[in-house]
C-alpha positions, -999 to +999 in steps of 0.1 A: -088-181-078-077-146-068-077-121-097-049-096-105-073-068-095-079-084-061-042-087-055-036-051-064-064-040-041-049-060-012-016-043-018-032-008-018-049-016+015-016-015+033+006+005+009-015+037+011-016+039+049+021+030+051+029+057+025+009+083+044+027+074+077+061+077+060+052+112+047+040+123+081+072+111+098+094+126+071+076+159+072+077+164+109+113+152+112+122+177+085+104+204+105+124+195+137+156+199+117+146+233+103+133+246+137+167+239+152+155+229+187+124+250+189+094+233+205+071+214+181+036+221+193+005+199+187-009+225+162+024+226+143+025+188+142-011+187+128-004+213+102+030+197+094+013+164+089-014+179+066+014+197+046+034+165+044+005+144+031-009+169+006+023+186-006+047+157-001+023+132-015+017+154-046+055+157-050+060+119-047+032+112-072+043+138-096+079+126-094+068+090-100+048+100-130+077+120-144+102+092-139+079+067-156+077+090-187+114+097-187+122+060-184+104+055-218+116+087-235+151+092-220+163+059-205+194+063-182+215+038-202+211+056-235+209+093-225+226+096-191+236+133-193+204+145-209+183+124-185+201+139-155+196+175-167+160+171-177+151+152-144+169+178-123+151+207-140+117+191-138+123+183-101+132+219-094+102+231-113+079+207-095+094+218-061+088+255-068+052+249-078+046+228-046+064+254-024+039+281-037+011+256-031+024+250+005+025+288+012-011+291+001-021+261+021-004+275+052-020+309+048-054+290+047-046+268+078-032+297+099-057+322+085-029+346+074-032+373+049-008+368+020+016+397+020+050+401+004+067+398+038+046+367+047+053+351+013+091+356+016+093+344+052+071+314+047+087+307+013+122+307+029+110+282+055+093+260+030+123+261+007+145+247+035+119+220+043+115+212+006+153+208+001+156+184+030+124+166+019+137+162-017+171+151-005+157+125+019+131+114-006+156+111-034+179+091-011+151+067-002+137+064-037+172+058-052+179+031-026+146+014-034+153+017-071+187+002-067+175-028-048+146-032-073+170-031-103+194-054-084+166-079-079+154-077-115+190-081-127+194-113-105+161-126-119+172-119-155+206-135-148+188-166-135+165-166-165+195-164-189+212-193-172+180-214-175+177-205-212+214-212-218+210-246-202+179-253-223+197-244-255+227-265-245+204-294-237+186-291-270+220-290-289+235-318-269+203-339-272+205-335-310+241-346-310+235-377-289+203-384-308+205-421-319+199-411-356+228-386-354+251-411-339+240-439-362+244-418-393+279-406-383+291-441-372+279-455-405+298-427-423+329-435-402+326-472-409+325-465-446+355-441-445+377-465-425+376-490-454+376-465-483+395-435-470+414-440-437+430-405-438+396-389-441+383-412-414+409-398-390+398-362-399+362-374-393+370-386-358+388-353-350+358-332-362+334-355-343+354-349-312+356-312-318+318-310-320+312-326-286+342-308-270+328-274-280+293-282-267+308-291-233+333-263-232+307-236-238+283-247-210+294-219-187+297-191-212+270-165-220+287-153-251+314-167-274+336-152-301+320-155-335+353-170-349+350-199-324+314-205-332+321-206-369+350-230-364+325-252-345+300-249-373+326-259-399+333-291-379+296-298-377+291-292-414+321-315-422+303-343-405+271-336-424+288-333-458+303-368-453+267-380-450+251-359-478+282-355-500+277-330-528+240-327-520+248-303-492+266-271-499+274-245-472+291-212-480+304-189-453+310-152-461+319-138-427+346-116-413+344-125-375+363-093-364+356-089-326+319-100-328+303-123-303+272-145-305+252-167-282+270-201-280+256-228-303+232-203-319+246-204-354+251-242-353+215-247-343+203-226-372+224-247-396+211-278-380+175-267-383+180-261-420+194-295-425+168-312-404+137-296-419+146-296-456+149-323-482+185-331-492+188-354-521+203-358-556+170-343-569+170-315-544+205-305-531+204-280-502+224-248-504+231-229-472+247-195-470+260-178-439+269-141-442+269-108-424+252-075-432+263-039-428+240-034-398+259-060-378+237-091-382+245-126-392+221-145-415+218-182-421+198-186-454+187-216-474+163-223-502+130-237-490+123-273-497+105-286-466+103-322-458+069-336-451+063-340-414+094-321-404+077-292-386+095-285-353+083-272-320+101-239-325+117-241-290+152-237-303+145-204-322+124-191-293+152-199-269+177-180-291+153-150-293+149-148-255+186-151-248+194-123-273+168-101-256+190-101-225+219-086-244+205-063-270+174-045-282+180-058-317+156-087-326+162-121-340+143-119-374+128-148-394+120-143-430+103-169-452+087-169-487+080-196-513+116-198-523+139-192-493+141-191-455+165-171-434+171-162-398+190-131-388+207-128-354+224-097-340+262-096-337+273-084-303+303-065-291+319-060-257 
């Protein structure tokens, strides 16, 4: 099996020579532009190639190192103006340093004594070369960066779709689970004979649950108000089964917040699925928001024996939220309570 180091080594074998050839081509083309039709001699080509590799390579490596640091310290999306100014100033500073280095290198190659006149004449020439080189290099690097980001965005979008489908599948699977259907049909049968009006409401809520799951299959985000309405329908069905042993309180002002479709319902479902609900131990759930724009689903902890889940549902929710925000899905658990906090999103 090929290791990561071997893969990187194979890439370097062709990337380094290709990079050197690009630098030589860019450097000599730049010299042709600056010379304005003057003949490019073999010696000039040789010296130009050496300059391009040493100076241009140093500039490219320095710029890459700078961009990597700035991406961490001043990302474009968070500090666009500050990033632009800092990157521009560093690029100019790096260019000036390399222009001086190029003048010294040329004096060594051409065996010229460094005088003020030579420094100004060579410096003027090198500045023109540097400006063209920086412009061309920036154009190429930005084009490469654009296509790289476009590719990463496409991959992330595809990943989000897969995770969205996975969550929908988990939710739909739980809703068509034989136990879920059996329990609800039993509840409906009992209601038809004892409370026909409530049985009609039950059928409507039952329909709302399935309709919502199917309607949201193509949505990445949904209004919090719609998600809570869906949760209320789901809780209505569960309360028919557990009666007063299940209590769900919702203290939420939806405003214009959005959430991942089915995320709140899945957290409520997990609480019901993994905790004992009986006359001896009623289950109390609370859904509320915090000042830092998070929604929390909280319940007292009374785990059923053998009810440990795989954690795929929570993991899926975490990964989908990572696509939209830097805020994390947080799980808190102690001996008395369990709660999950999810970020509230805005347009």
